[in-house]
GUPA-450349 format. One line per 3 residues: number of its first residue (from 1); for each residue x negated, y, z negated of N, C-alpha, C. Coordinates in Angstrom, 1 decimal. Layout:
N
NUM = X Y Z X Y Z X Y Z ~ ...;
***
This chain:
262
1 = -107.3 82.0 -101.1 -108.2 83.0 -100.7 -109.7 82.6 -100.8 ~ -110.0 81.9 -101.9 -111.4 81.4 -102.1 -111.8 80.5 -101.0 ~ -111.0 79.5 -100.7 -111.4 78.5 -99.7 -111.4 79.1 -98.3;
4 = -110.4 79.9 -98.0 -110.3 80.6 -96.7 -111.6 81.4 -96.5 ~ -112.0 82.2 -97.4 -113.2 83.1 -97.2 -114.4 82.2 -97.2 ~ -114.5 81.3 -98.2 -115.8 80.5 -98.3 -116.0 79.6 -97.1;
7 = -115.0 78.9 -96.7 -115.1 78.0 -95.6 -115.6 78.7 -94.3 ~ -115.1 79.9 -94.1 -115.4 80.6 -92.8 -116.8 81.2 -92.8 ~ -117.2 81.7 -94.0 -118.6 82.2 -94.0 -119.6 81.0 -94.0;
10 = -119.1 79.9 -94.5 -120.0 78.7 -94.5 -120.2 78.2 -93.1 ~ -119.1 78.3 -92.3 -119.3 77.8 -90.9 -120.4 78.6 -90.2 ~ -120.5 79.9 -90.3 -121.5 80.6 -89.7 -122.9 80.4 -90.3;
13 = -122.9 80.3 -91.7 -124.2 80.1 -92.4 -124.7 78.7 -92.0 ~ -123.8 77.7 -91.9 -124.3 76.3 -91.6 -125.0 76.3 -90.2 ~ -124.4 77.0 -89.2 -125.0 77.1 -87.9 -126.3 77.9 -88.0;
16 = -126.4 78.9 -88.8 -127.7 79.7 -88.9 -128.7 78.9 -89.6 ~ -128.3 78.1 -90.6 -129.3 77.4 -91.4 -129.7 76.1 -90.8 ~ -128.8 75.5 -90.1 -129.1 74.2 -89.4 -128.8 74.2 -88.0;
19 = -129.4 75.0 -87.1 -129.1 75.1 -85.7 -129.4 73.8 -85.0 ~ -130.2 72.9 -85.5 -130.5 71.6 -84.9 -129.4 70.6 -85.2 ~ -128.5 70.9 -86.1 -127.5 70.0 -86.5 -126.1 70.4 -86.0;
22 = -125.8 71.7 -86.1 -124.5 72.2 -85.6 -124.7 72.9 -84.3 ~ -123.9 72.5 -83.3 -124.0 73.1 -82.0 -123.4 74.4 -81.9 ~ -122.5 74.7 -82.8 -121.8 76.0 -82.8 -120.9 76.2 -84.0;
25 = -120.2 77.3 -84.1 -119.3 77.5 -85.2 -118.2 78.5 -84.8 ~ -117.0 78.4 -85.4 -116.0 79.4 -85.3 -115.8 80.0 -86.6 ~ -116.0 81.3 -86.8 -115.9 82.0 -88.0 -115.0 83.2 -87.9;
28 = -113.8 83.0 -88.4 -112.8 84.1 -88.4 -112.7 84.7 -89.8 ~ -112.7 86.0 -89.9 -112.7 86.7 -91.2 -113.8 86.2 -92.1 ~ -115.0 86.3 -91.5 -116.2 85.8 -92.2 -117.2 86.9 -92.5;
31 = -117.1 87.5 -93.7 -117.9 88.7 -94.0 -119.3 88.4 -94.4 ~ -120.1 87.9 -93.4 -121.5 87.5 -93.8 -122.4 88.8 -94.0 ~ -121.9 90.0 -93.7 -122.7 91.2 -93.9 -122.2 92.0 -95.0;
34 = -121.3 91.4 -95.9 -120.7 92.2 -97.0 -121.6 92.2 -98.2 ~ -122.9 92.1 -98.0 -123.8 91.9 -99.2 -124.9 93.0 -99.1 ~ -125.5 93.2 -100.3 -126.6 94.2 -100.4 -126.1 95.5 -99.9;
37 = -126.8 96.2 -99.1 -126.4 97.5 -98.5 -126.3 97.4 -97.0 ~ -125.9 96.2 -96.5 -125.8 96.0 -95.0 -124.6 96.7 -94.5 ~ -123.5 96.6 -95.2 -122.2 97.2 -94.8 -121.8 98.3 -95.8;
40 = -121.3 99.4 -95.3 -120.8 100.5 -96.3 -119.9 99.8 -97.3 ~ -120.1 100.2 -98.6 -119.4 99.5 -99.7 -117.9 99.8 -99.7 ~ -117.5 100.9 -99.0 -116.1 101.3 -99.0 -115.4 100.7 -97.8;
43 = -116.0 99.9 -97.0 -115.5 99.5 -95.7 -114.2 98.7 -95.9 ~ -114.1 97.8 -96.9 -112.9 97.0 -97.1 -111.7 97.8 -97.3 ~ -111.7 98.7 -98.3 -110.6 99.6 -98.6 -110.3 100.5 -97.5;
46 = -111.3 101.0 -96.8 -111.1 101.9 -95.7 -110.4 101.3 -94.6 ~ -110.6 100.0 -94.3 -110.0 99.3 -93.3 -108.5 99.0 -93.6 ~ -108.3 98.6 -94.9 -106.9 98.4 -95.3 -106.1 99.7 -95.1;
49 = -106.7 100.8 -95.5 -106.1 102.1 -95.5 -105.8 102.5 -94.0 ~ -106.7 102.2 -93.1 -106.6 102.6 -91.7 -105.4 101.8 -91.1 ~ -105.3 100.5 -91.5 -104.2 99.7 -91.0 -102.8 100.4 -91.3;
52 = -102.7 100.8 -92.6 -101.4 101.5 -92.9 -101.3 102.8 -92.2 ~ -102.4 103.6 -92.2 -102.3 104.9 -91.6 -102.0 104.8 -90.1 ~ -102.4 103.8 -89.4 -102.2 103.6 -88.0 -100.7 103.3 -87.7;
55 = -100.0 102.8 -88.7 -98.5 102.6 -88.6 -97.7 103.8 -88.9 ~ -98.2 104.6 -89.9 -97.4 105.7 -90.3 -98.2 106.6 -91.2 ~ -98.4 107.9 -90.9 -99.2 108.8 -91.7 -98.4 109.0 -93.0;
58 = -97.1 109.0 -92.9 -96.2 109.2 -94.1 -96.4 108.0 -95.1 ~ -96.5 106.8 -94.5 -96.6 105.6 -95.3 -98.0 105.7 -96.0 ~ -99.0 106.0 -95.3 -100.4 106.1 -95.9 -100.3 107.2 -97.1;
61 = -99.7 108.3 -96.8 -99.7 109.4 -97.8 -98.9 109.0 -99.0 ~ -97.8 108.3 -98.9 -97.0 107.9 -100.0 -97.8 106.9 -100.9 ~ -98.5 106.0 -100.3 -99.3 105.0 -101.1 -100.5 105.8 -101.8;
64 = -101.1 106.7 -101.1 -102.2 107.4 -101.6 -101.8 108.3 -102.8 ~ -100.5 108.7 -102.8 -100.0 109.6 -103.9 -99.5 108.8 -105.1 ~ -99.2 107.5 -104.9 -98.5 106.8 -106.0 -99.3 106.6 -107.2;
67 = -100.7 106.5 -107.1 -101.5 106.1 -108.2 -101.5 107.1 -109.3 ~ -101.6 108.4 -109.0 -101.6 109.5 -110.0 -100.3 109.5 -110.7 ~ -99.2 109.4 -109.9 -97.8 109.4 -110.5 -97.7 108.3 -111.5;
70 = -98.1 107.1 -111.1 -98.1 105.9 -111.9 -98.8 106.1 -113.2 ~ -100.0 106.6 -113.1 -100.8 106.9 -114.4 -100.1 107.9 -115.3 ~ -99.6 108.9 -114.7 -98.9 109.9 -115.5 -97.7 109.4 -116.2;
73 = -96.8 108.7 -115.5 -95.6 108.1 -116.2 -95.9 107.0 -117.1 ~ -97.0 106.3 -116.8 -97.3 105.1 -117.7 -98.2 105.5 -118.8 ~ -98.3 106.7 -119.2 -99.3 107.2 -120.2 -98.7 107.0 -121.6;
76 = -97.4 106.7 -121.7 -96.7 106.5 -123.0 -95.8 105.3 -123.0 ~ -95.3 104.9 -124.2 -94.4 103.7 -124.3 -93.1 103.9 -123.5 ~ -92.5 105.1 -123.6 -91.3 105.3 -123.0 -91.4 105.2 -121.4;
79 = -92.5 105.8 -120.9 -92.7 105.7 -119.5 -92.9 104.3 -119.0 ~ -93.7 103.5 -119.8 -93.9 102.1 -119.5 -92.6 101.3 -119.5 ~ -91.7 101.6 -120.4 -90.4 100.9 -120.4 -89.6 101.2 -119.1;
82 = -89.6 102.5 -118.7 -88.9 102.9 -117.5 -89.6 102.2 -116.3 ~ -90.9 102.2 -116.2 -91.6 101.6 -115.1 -91.3 100.1 -115.0 ~ -91.3 99.5 -116.2 -91.0 98.0 -116.2 -89.6 97.7 -115.6;
85 = -88.7 98.6 -115.8 -87.3 98.4 -115.2 -87.4 98.7 -113.7 ~ -88.1 99.7 -113.3 -88.3 100.0 -111.9 -88.9 98.9 -111.1 ~ -89.9 98.3 -111.7 -90.7 97.2 -111.1 -90.1 95.8 -111.3;
88 = -88.9 95.8 -112.0 -88.3 94.5 -112.3 -89.2 93.5 -113.0 ~ -90.0 94.0 -113.9 -91.0 93.2 -114.6 -90.3 92.2 -115.5 ~ -90.7 90.9 -115.5 -90.1 89.9 -116.4 -90.3 90.3 -117.9;
91 = -91.4 91.0 -118.2 -91.7 91.5 -119.5 -92.1 92.9 -119.5 ~ -91.9 93.6 -120.5 -92.4 95.0 -120.5 -93.9 95.1 -120.4 ~ -94.3 95.9 -119.4 -95.7 96.0 -119.1 -96.4 96.8 -120.2;
94 = -97.7 96.5 -120.5 -98.4 97.2 -121.5 -99.4 98.2 -121.0 ~ -99.5 98.3 -119.7 -100.5 99.3 -119.1 -100.1 99.6 -117.7 ~ -100.2 100.9 -117.4 -100.0 101.3 -116.0 -101.0 100.7 -115.0;
97 = -102.2 100.3 -115.5 -103.2 99.7 -114.7 -102.6 98.4 -114.1 ~ -101.8 97.7 -114.9 -101.3 96.4 -114.4 -100.4 96.6 -113.2 ~ -99.6 97.7 -113.3 -98.7 98.0 -112.2 -99.5 98.5 -111.0;
100 = -100.5 99.2 -111.2 -101.4 99.6 -110.1 -102.0 98.4 -109.4 ~ -102.5 97.5 -110.2 -103.1 96.3 -109.7 -102.1 95.5 -108.9 ~ -100.9 95.4 -109.4 -99.8 94.7 -108.7 -99.5 95.3 -107.3;
103 = -99.4 96.6 -107.3 -99.2 97.3 -106.0 -100.4 97.1 -105.1 ~ -101.6 97.3 -105.6 -102.8 97.2 -104.8 -103.0 95.8 -104.2 ~ -102.6 94.8 -105.0 -102.7 93.4 -104.5 -101.8 93.2 -103.3;
106 = -100.6 93.7 -103.4 -99.6 93.6 -102.3 -100.1 94.3 -101.0 ~ -100.6 95.5 -101.1 -101.0 96.2 -99.9 -102.3 95.6 -99.3 ~ -103.2 95.2 -100.2 -104.4 94.6 -99.7 -104.2 93.3 -99.0;
109 = -103.5 92.4 -99.7 -103.3 91.0 -99.1 -102.4 91.1 -97.8 ~ -101.5 92.0 -97.8 -100.7 92.1 -96.6 -101.5 92.6 -95.4 ~ -102.5 93.4 -95.6 -103.4 93.8 -94.6 -104.2 92.6 -94.1;
112 = -104.6 91.8 -95.1 -105.4 90.6 -94.7 -104.7 89.6 -93.9 ~ -103.4 89.5 -94.0 -102.6 88.6 -93.3 -101.6 89.3 -92.4 ~ -102.0 90.3 -91.8 -101.1 91.1 -90.9 -101.0 90.5 -89.5;
115 = -100.4 89.3 -89.5 -100.4 88.5 -88.3 -99.2 88.9 -87.4 ~ -99.3 88.6 -86.1 -98.2 89.0 -85.2 -97.0 88.0 -85.2 ~ -97.1 87.0 -86.1 -96.0 86.1 -86.2 -95.7 85.9 -87.7;
118 = -94.5 85.4 -88.0 -94.2 85.1 -89.4 -95.1 84.1 -89.9 ~ -95.5 84.2 -91.2 -96.5 83.3 -91.8 -96.2 83.1 -93.3 ~ -96.7 82.0 -93.8 -96.6 81.8 -95.3 -98.0 81.4 -95.9;
121 = -99.0 81.9 -95.2 -100.4 81.6 -95.6 -100.7 81.9 -97.1 ~ -100.3 83.1 -97.5 -100.4 83.5 -98.9 -99.0 83.7 -99.5 ~ -98.2 84.4 -98.8 -96.8 84.6 -99.2 -95.9 84.5 -98.0;
124 = -94.6 84.2 -98.1 -93.7 84.3 -97.0 -93.6 85.7 -96.5 ~ -94.0 85.9 -95.2 -94.0 87.3 -94.7 -93.5 87.3 -93.3 ~ -93.0 88.4 -92.8 -92.5 88.5 -91.4 -93.7 88.8 -90.5;
127 = -93.5 88.8 -89.2 -94.5 89.3 -88.3 -94.8 90.7 -88.6 ~ -96.1 91.1 -88.3 -96.6 92.5 -88.5 -96.1 93.1 -89.9 ~ -96.5 92.4 -91.0 -95.9 92.9 -92.3 -96.3 94.3 -92.7;
130 = -97.5 94.8 -92.2 -97.9 96.1 -92.6 -96.9 97.1 -91.9 ~ -96.6 96.9 -90.7 -95.6 97.7 -90.0 -94.3 97.7 -90.7 ~ -93.9 96.5 -91.2 -92.6 96.4 -91.9 -92.6 97.1 -93.2;
133 = -93.7 97.0 -93.9 -93.9 97.8 -95.2 -93.7 99.3 -94.9 ~ -94.3 99.8 -93.9 -94.2 101.2 -93.6 -92.8 101.6 -93.2 ~ -92.2 100.7 -92.5 -90.8 101.0 -92.1 -89.9 101.2 -93.4;
136 = -90.2 100.3 -94.4 -89.4 100.5 -95.7 -89.7 101.8 -96.3 ~ -90.9 102.2 -96.4 -91.3 103.5 -97.0 -90.7 104.7 -96.2 ~ -90.8 104.6 -94.9 -90.3 105.7 -94.0 -88.8 105.8 -94.0;
139 = -88.1 104.7 -94.4 -86.6 104.7 -94.4 -86.0 105.5 -95.6 ~ -86.8 105.8 -96.6 -86.3 106.6 -97.7 -86.1 108.0 -97.3 ~ -85.1 108.6 -98.0 -84.8 110.0 -97.6 -85.8 111.0 -98.2;
142 = -85.9 112.1 -97.6 -86.9 113.1 -98.0 -86.7 113.4 -99.5 ~ -87.8 113.5 -100.3 -87.7 113.8 -101.7 -87.5 112.6 -102.6 ~ -87.4 111.4 -102.0 -87.3 110.2 -102.8 -88.6 110.0 -103.7;
145 = -88.4 109.3 -104.8 -89.5 109.0 -105.7 -90.6 108.1 -105.0 ~ -91.8 108.5 -105.1 -92.9 107.8 -104.4 -93.1 106.4 -105.1 ~ -92.8 106.3 -106.4 -92.9 105.0 -107.0 -91.8 104.0 -106.5;
148 = -90.6 104.5 -106.3 -89.5 103.7 -105.7 -89.9 103.2 -104.3 ~ -90.5 104.1 -103.5 -91.0 103.8 -102.2 -92.1 102.7 -102.2 ~ -93.1 102.9 -103.1 -94.2 101.9 -103.1 -93.7 100.6 -103.6;
151 = -92.8 100.6 -104.6 -92.3 99.3 -105.2 -91.5 98.6 -104.1 ~ -90.7 99.3 -103.4 -89.9 98.6 -102.3 -90.8 98.0 -101.2 ~ -91.8 98.7 -100.9 -92.8 98.2 -99.9 -93.5 96.9 -100.4;
154 = -94.0 97.0 -101.6 -94.7 95.9 -102.2 -93.8 94.7 -102.4 ~ -92.5 94.9 -102.6 -91.5 93.8 -102.7 -91.4 92.9 -101.5 ~ -91.8 93.5 -100.3 -91.8 92.7 -99.1 -92.8 91.6 -99.3;
157 = -94.0 91.9 -99.9 -95.0 90.9 -100.1 -94.6 89.9 -101.2 ~ -94.1 90.3 -102.3 -93.8 89.4 -103.4 -92.4 88.7 -103.3 ~ -91.5 89.3 -102.5 -90.1 88.8 -102.5 -89.4 88.9 -101.1;
160 = -90.1 88.6 -100.1 -89.5 88.7 -98.7 -88.3 87.7 -98.6 ~ -88.4 86.6 -99.3 -87.3 85.6 -99.3 -86.1 86.1 -100.1 ~ -86.3 87.0 -101.0 -85.2 87.5 -101.9 -84.8 86.6 -103.0;
163 = -85.7 85.7 -103.4 -85.3 84.7 -104.5 -85.9 85.0 -105.8 ~ -86.7 86.1 -105.9 -87.3 86.4 -107.2 -86.4 87.4 -108.0 ~ -86.1 86.9 -109.2 -85.2 87.7 -110.1 -86.0 88.8 -110.8;
166 = -87.3 88.5 -111.1 -88.1 89.4 -111.8 -89.6 89.1 -111.4 ~ -90.5 90.0 -111.7 -91.9 89.8 -111.3 -92.8 89.7 -112.5 ~ -93.8 88.7 -112.4 -94.8 88.6 -113.4 -95.9 89.6 -113.1;
169 = -95.8 90.8 -113.6 -96.7 91.8 -113.4 -98.0 91.6 -114.2 ~ -97.8 91.1 -115.4 -99.0 90.8 -116.3 -99.0 89.4 -116.7 ~ -100.1 88.9 -117.1 -100.2 87.5 -117.6 -101.2 86.7 -116.8;
172 = -101.2 85.4 -116.9 -102.2 84.5 -116.3 -101.7 83.9 -115.0 ~ -100.7 84.5 -114.4 -100.2 84.0 -113.1 -101.3 84.2 -112.1 ~ -101.7 83.1 -111.4 -102.8 83.2 -110.4 -102.5 82.4 -109.2;
175 = -101.5 82.9 -108.4 -101.1 82.2 -107.2 -102.1 82.0 -106.1 ~ -103.1 82.8 -106.1 -104.1 82.8 -105.0 -105.5 82.2 -105.4 ~ -105.5 81.7 -106.6 -106.8 81.1 -107.1 -107.9 82.1 -107.3;
178 = -107.6 83.3 -107.7 -108.6 84.4 -107.9 -109.5 84.1 -109.1 ~ -109.0 83.4 -110.1 -109.8 83.1 -111.2 -111.1 82.3 -110.8 ~ -110.9 81.4 -109.8 -112.0 80.7 -109.3 -113.0 81.6 -108.5;
181 = -112.4 82.6 -107.8 -113.2 83.5 -107.1 -114.1 84.3 -108.0 ~ -113.6 84.7 -109.2 -114.4 85.4 -110.1 -115.7 84.7 -110.5 ~ -115.6 83.4 -110.7 -116.8 82.6 -111.0 -117.7 82.5 -109.8;
184 = -117.1 82.4 -108.6 -117.9 82.3 -107.4 -118.7 83.7 -107.2 ~ -118.0 84.7 -107.4 -118.5 86.1 -107.3 -119.7 86.3 -108.3 ~ -119.5 85.8 -109.5 -120.5 86.1 -110.6 -121.7 85.2 -110.5;
187 = -121.6 84.1 -109.7 -122.7 83.2 -109.7 -123.5 83.3 -108.3 ~ -122.8 83.7 -107.3 -123.4 83.6 -105.9 -123.1 84.8 -105.0 ~ -121.8 85.2 -104.9 -121.4 86.0 -103.8 -121.0 87.4 -104.3;
190 = -122.0 88.2 -104.8 -121.7 89.6 -105.2 -121.5 90.5 -104.0 ~ -120.3 91.0 -103.8 -120.0 91.8 -102.7 -119.7 93.2 -103.2 ~ -120.7 94.2 -103.1 -120.4 95.5 -103.6 -119.3 96.2 -102.9;
193 = -118.3 96.7 -103.7 -117.2 97.4 -103.0 -116.9 98.7 -103.8 ~ -116.6 99.7 -103.1 -116.2 101.0 -103.7 -114.9 101.5 -103.0 ~ -114.4 102.6 -103.5 -113.2 103.3 -102.9 -113.6 104.7 -102.5;
196 = -113.5 105.1 -101.3 -113.8 106.4 -100.9 -112.7 107.4 -101.0 ~ -112.9 108.7 -100.8 -111.8 109.6 -100.8 -110.9 109.5 -99.6 ~ -111.4 108.9 -98.6 -110.6 108.7 -97.3 -109.6 107.5 -97.5;
199 = -109.8 106.8 -98.5 -109.0 105.6 -98.7 -107.6 106.0 -99.3 ~ -106.6 105.1 -99.1 -105.3 105.3 -99.8 -105.3 104.8 -101.2 ~ -106.4 104.2 -101.6 -106.6 103.7 -103.0 -107.3 104.7 -103.8;
202 = -107.3 104.6 -105.2 -108.0 105.5 -106.0 -109.5 105.3 -105.8 ~ -110.3 106.4 -105.9 -111.8 106.3 -105.7 -112.3 105.3 -106.8 ~ -113.3 104.5 -106.4 -113.9 103.5 -107.3 -115.4 103.4 -107.0;
205 = -116.1 103.1 -108.0 -117.6 103.0 -107.9 -118.0 101.6 -108.1 ~ -119.3 101.3 -107.8 -119.8 100.0 -108.1 -121.2 100.1 -108.7 ~ -121.5 99.3 -109.7 -122.7 99.3 -110.4 -123.2 97.9 -110.6;
208 = -124.4 97.6 -110.1 -125.0 96.2 -110.3 -125.1 95.9 -111.8 ~ -125.5 96.9 -112.6 -125.6 96.7 -114.0 -124.3 96.4 -114.7 ~ -123.3 97.2 -114.4 -121.9 96.9 -115.0 -121.4 95.6 -114.6;
211 = -121.6 95.2 -113.3 -121.2 93.9 -112.8 -121.8 92.8 -113.6 ~ -123.1 92.9 -113.8 -123.9 91.9 -114.5 -123.3 91.7 -115.9 ~ -123.0 92.8 -116.6 -122.5 92.8 -118.0 -121.1 92.2 -118.0;
214 = -120.3 92.5 -117.0 -118.9 92.0 -116.9 -119.0 90.4 -116.7 ~ -119.9 90.0 -115.8 -120.0 88.6 -115.6 -120.5 87.8 -116.8 ~ -121.4 88.4 -117.5 -121.9 87.8 -118.7 -120.8 87.7 -119.8;
217 = -119.9 88.7 -119.9 -118.9 88.7 -120.9 -117.8 87.7 -120.5 ~ -117.4 87.6 -119.2 -116.3 86.8 -118.8 -116.7 85.3 -118.6 ~ -117.9 85.1 -118.1 -118.2 83.7 -117.7 -119.5 83.2 -118.3;
220 = -120.2 84.1 -119.0 -121.4 83.6 -119.7 -122.6 83.5 -118.7 ~ -122.5 84.1 -117.6 -123.6 84.0 -116.6 -123.9 85.4 -116.1 ~ -125.2 85.6 -115.6 -125.5 86.8 -114.9 -125.7 86.5 -113.4;
223 = -125.1 87.3 -112.5 -125.1 87.0 -111.1 -126.5 87.1 -110.5 ~ -126.7 86.3 -109.5 -127.9 86.5 -108.6 -127.5 87.4 -107.5 ~ -127.8 88.7 -107.7 -127.3 89.8 -106.9 -127.6 89.6 -105.4;
226 = -128.8 89.1 -105.1 -129.3 89.1 -103.7 -129.5 87.7 -103.2 ~ -128.9 86.7 -103.9 -129.2 85.3 -103.5 -128.7 85.0 -102.1 ~ -127.5 85.5 -101.7 -126.9 85.2 -100.4 -127.8 85.7 -99.3;
229 = -128.3 86.9 -99.3 -129.2 87.4 -98.3 -130.6 86.8 -98.3 ~ -131.0 86.3 -99.5 -132.2 85.6 -99.6 -132.1 84.2 -98.9 ~ -131.0 83.5 -99.2 -130.8 82.1 -98.7 -130.3 82.1 -97.3;
232 = -129.4 83.0 -96.9 -128.8 82.9 -95.5 -129.2 84.1 -94.6 ~ -129.8 85.1 -95.2 -130.1 86.3 -94.3 -128.9 87.2 -94.2 ~ -129.0 88.2 -93.3 -128.0 89.2 -93.1 -128.6 90.4 -92.6;
235 = -129.7 90.8 -93.1 -130.4 92.0 -92.6 -130.9 91.7 -91.2 ~ -130.8 92.7 -90.3 -131.3 92.6 -88.9 -130.6 91.3 -88.2 ~ -129.3 91.2 -88.5 -128.6 90.0 -88.0 -128.6 90.0 -86.5;
238 = -128.7 91.1 -85.8 -128.7 91.1 -84.3 -129.9 90.3 -83.8 ~ -131.0 90.5 -84.4 -132.2 89.7 -84.0 -132.1 88.2 -84.3 ~ -131.5 88.0 -85.5 -131.3 86.6 -85.9 -130.4 85.8 -84.9;
241 = -129.3 86.5 -84.6 -128.3 85.8 -83.7 -128.9 85.6 -82.3 ~ -129.8 86.6 -81.9 -130.4 86.5 -80.5 -131.4 85.4 -80.5 ~ -132.1 85.2 -81.5 -133.2 84.2 -81.5 -132.8 82.7 -81.7;
244 = -131.8 82.5 -82.6 -131.5 81.1 -82.8 -130.1 80.9 -83.3 ~ -129.3 81.9 -83.4 -127.9 81.8 -84.0 -126.8 81.9 -82.9 ~ -127.0 81.4 -81.7 -126.0 81.5 -80.7 -124.9 80.6 -81.0;
247 = -123.8 80.7 -80.2 -122.7 79.8 -80.2 -121.9 80.0 -81.6 ~ -121.9 81.1 -82.1 -121.0 81.4 -83.3 -120.0 82.4 -82.8 ~ -118.7 82.0 -82.9 -117.6 82.9 -82.5 -117.1 83.6 -83.7;
250 = -117.2 84.9 -83.8 -116.6 85.7 -84.9 -115.3 86.2 -84.3 ~ -114.2 85.6 -84.8 -112.9 85.9 -84.1 -112.0 86.8 -84.8 ~ -112.5 87.5 -85.9 -111.6 88.4 -86.6 -111.3 89.6 -85.8;
253 = -110.0 90.1 -86.0 -109.7 91.4 -85.3 -110.1 92.6 -86.1 ~ -110.1 93.7 -85.5 -110.6 94.9 -86.2 -109.6 95.4 -87.3 ~ -108.4 94.9 -87.3 -107.5 95.3 -88.4 -107.7 94.4 -89.7;
256 = -108.5 93.4 -89.5 -108.8 92.6 -90.7 -109.8 93.3 -91.6 ~ -109.4 93.5 -92.9 -110.2 94.3 -93.8 -111.7 93.7 -93.9 ~ -111.9 92.4 -93.6 -113.2 91.9 -93.7 -114.0 92.1 -92.4;
259 = -113.4 92.7 -91.4 -114.1 92.7 -90.1 -115.3 93.6 -90.1 ~ -115.4 94.6 -90.9 -116.6 95.4 -91.0 -117.8 94.7 -91.6 ~ -117.5 93.6 -92.3 -118.5 92.9 -93.0 -118.9 91.6 -92.2;
262 = -118.4 91.5 -91.0 -118.8 90.3 -90.2 -118.0 90.2 -88.9;
***
């Protein structure tokens, strides 16, 4: 994910920064406007949610409902034991938050790679995986447990090939290189993100102050919050592109969660 996102924003930034060197650039899924207050902070989660909602309102509603149920059942040790069995966790999970993150990762990344053909860019997935996830949820009988539905859908992302006996819900497993992204985020690329009430994810807020403290605690650095827009611009991008930033092809589709940022 890091290289994918970074290379594609760099393509557009290189053209903007050095128009006398680069004749053009192709930037797909390049959120060059996902900084400062240029793009609504809830846009990423809102787009993921709209992807699922466009396939099935029931699918959207099930995912939106699962977080409160998960928190309620995971509020005690007995509940966590049962949830660990339901999620086929390799080890008993210690927090319902871990299960929530596991589900959210599956839904988010599936929306990011919702290609019309089978692909293994992040995980082995079928064509139109968001549609396939919603088919799984919609196939359950009326009254079925929302957690069972959400787990079955997320399993498409984690185990489409069917070869996983259990899932590493907690621990240091980092198949997508997100640990590196944390450092990148905390040193250069602060992208404010929140969750709105319209999203299928729980509401979430963003604070520059809290982000700074988190980065200092985890990495020993404080982020340069506005370095990207200072170095590469972003505000009034329409005028920038008109004056000297031509020949940049932004090829992301509107179902791409990053599309509203670039």
